[in-house]
C-alpha positions in Angstrom: 20.9 -24.3 39.4 22.5 -23.1 36.2 20.4 -21.3 33.6 20.2 -23.3 30.4 21.3 -21.6 27.2 18.8 -21.7 24.4 19.7 -23.7 21.3 20.6 -21.8 18.1 17.2 -22.8 16.7 15.3 -21.5 19.7 17.3 -18.3 19.7 16.7 -17.9 16.0 12.9 -18.5 16.4 12.7 -15.9 19.1 14.6 -13.4 16.9 12.1 -14.2 14.0 9.1 -13.6 16.3 10.4 -10.4 17.7 12.0 -8.8 14.6 10.4 -10.4 11.6 7.7 -7.9 11.0 9.9 -4.9 11.8 12.6 -6.0 9.3 10.0 -6.7 6.6 8.5 -3.3 7.0 11.9 -1.6 7.0 13.0 -3.4 3.9 9.6 -2.7 2.2 10.1 0.9 2.9 13.6 0.9 1.5 13.0 -1.1 -1.7 9.4 0.0 -2.4 8.1 -3.4 -3.3 6.3 -5.8 -0.9 7.0 -9.0 -2.7 10.7 -8.1 -3.2 10.9 -7.1 0.4 9.6 -10.5 1.4 12.4 -12.2 -0.6 15.1 -9.9 0.9 13.7 -10.4 4.4 14.2 -14.2 3.8 17.7 -13.5 2.7 18.4 -11.4 5.8 17.1 -14.2 8.1 19.1 -16.8 6.3 22.2 -14.7 6.9 21.2 -14.2 10.5 20.8 -18.0 11.0 24.1 -18.7 9.4 26.0 -16.1 11.4 24.2 -16.3 14.7 26.9 -18.4 16.3 29.5 -15.8 15.3 27.5 -12.8 16.7 29.9 -11.3 19.2 27.5 -8.9 21.0 29.7 -6.0 20.2 26.5 -4.2 19.2 22.9 -4.7 20.2 21.0 -7.5 18.4 18.6 -5.1 16.7 21.5 -2.9 15.4 23.1 -6.1 14.0 19.8 -7.1 12.3 19.1 -3.7 10.9 22.7 -3.5 9.5 22.2 -6.9 7.7 18.9 -5.7 6.4 20.3 -2.3 5.2 23.2 -4.1 3.6 20.9 -6.5 1.7 18.9 -3.5 0.4 22.1 -1.7 -0.6 23.2 -4.7 -2.5 19.9 -5.0 -4.3 19.7 -1.3 -5.1 23.2 -1.5 -6.6 22.4 -4.4 -8.7 19.1 -3.2 -10.2 17.3 0.1 -10.4 13.9 0.3 -8.7 13.3 4.0 -9.2 10.2 3.4 -11.3 8.4 1.0 -9.0 5.3 2.5 -7.4 4.9 1.8 -3.7 1.8 0.2 -2.4 0.2 1.9 0.6 0.8 -0.2 3.6 0.4 2.3 6.4 -3.0 2.1 8.0 -4.9 4.2 10.4 -6.6 2.0 13.0 -8.5 4.8 14.8 -12.1 5.5 14.3 -12.8 8.7 12.3 -15.3 10.0 9.8 -14.8 8.5 6.3 -13.8 11.9 4.9 -11.2 12.4 7.6 -9.8 8.9 7.1 -9.5 9.5 3.4 -7.7 12.9 3.9 -5.3 11.4 6.5 -4.5 8.5 4.2 -3.9 10.9 1.3 -1.5 12.9 3.4 0.3 9.8 4.6 0.5 8.5 1.0 2.0 11.8 -0.1 4.6 11.7 2.7 5.4 8.1 1.9 5.7 9.0 -1.8 8.0 11.9 -0.9 10.2 9.7 1.3 10.3 6.9 -1.3 11.4 9.4 -4.0 14.5 10.4 -1.9 17.9 9.1 -2.8 18.6 5.8 -1.1 21.0 7.3 1.5 18.4 9.8 2.6 15.6 7.2 2.6 17.7 5.0 4.8 18.3 7.6 7.5 14.7 8.7 7.5 13.4 5.1 7.9 16.0 4.1 10.5 15.5 7.2 12.6 11.7 7.7 12.4 10.5 4.2 11.7 13.0 2.0 13.4 13.6 4.6 16.2 17.3 4.2 16.2 19.6 6.7 17.8 22.3 8.6 15.8 25.0 6.3 17.2 23.0 3.2 16.3 22.3 4.5 12.8 26.0 5.3 12.3 26.8 1.7 13.3 24.1 0.2 11.1 25.2 2.3 8.1 28.9 2.0 8.8 29.5 5.8 8.7 30.4 8.4 11.3 27.7 10.0 13.5 28.3 13.4 11.9 27.6 12.0 8.5 24.3 10.5 9.8 23.3 13.9 11.2 24.2 15.6 7.9 22.2 13.0 5.9 19.2 13.3 8.2 19.3 17.1 8.0 19.5 17.0 4.2 16.8 14.4 3.9 14.4 16.5 6.1 15.2 19.5 3.9 14.4 17.6 0.7 11.1 16.3 2.2 10.1 19.8 3.2 10.7 21.0 -0.3 8.9 18.0 -1.9 5.9 18.4 0.5 5.8 22.1 -0.3 4.9 22.9 3.3 7.9 24.3 5.1 6.2 24.6 8.4 2.9 22.6 8.1 4.2 19.4 9.5 6.6 18.4 12.3 8.8 15.4 12.9 8.2 13.1 15.8 10.4 10.3 17.0 7.9 7.5 16.2 6.5 8.9 12.9 5.2 11.9 11.2 2.2 14.0 12.2 0.5 16.6 10.1 
């Protein structure tokens, strides 16, 4: 028996369920404003819905979605400066610790988030795509529309800026799925 192909609406609904929160968080991180990120996320998924029939599977679905999201953010950042918007803390620690330790960890995370958010947009993009979205160098190059070497250079420079801003050259290390102090 032949396998039935999902309708466009069913496929879109599945994409929304699987990627909606990830895209929202990525955009929030890039534009520094939750309500604006919600609007941009809606715009991203409107574009996804309209272009889903034309998706040629030349890249993976998540790479295609992240590229649309990054391009929406780039367009927004070109049209209006958001350098003075203060971010809201949306990173939470779900583990059980003493109140003092929780506060100290939150302060450290907030400082790191502030440092990342103060980076130039190109550096903020590679940091968030690599460490938050867990994309490979090749995937990031495809999402950003640049060469892999340029991605490596941007990531290296972004890390150096963060080390300088954090004032702790060797006190923290990078990990694939986030930052640890």
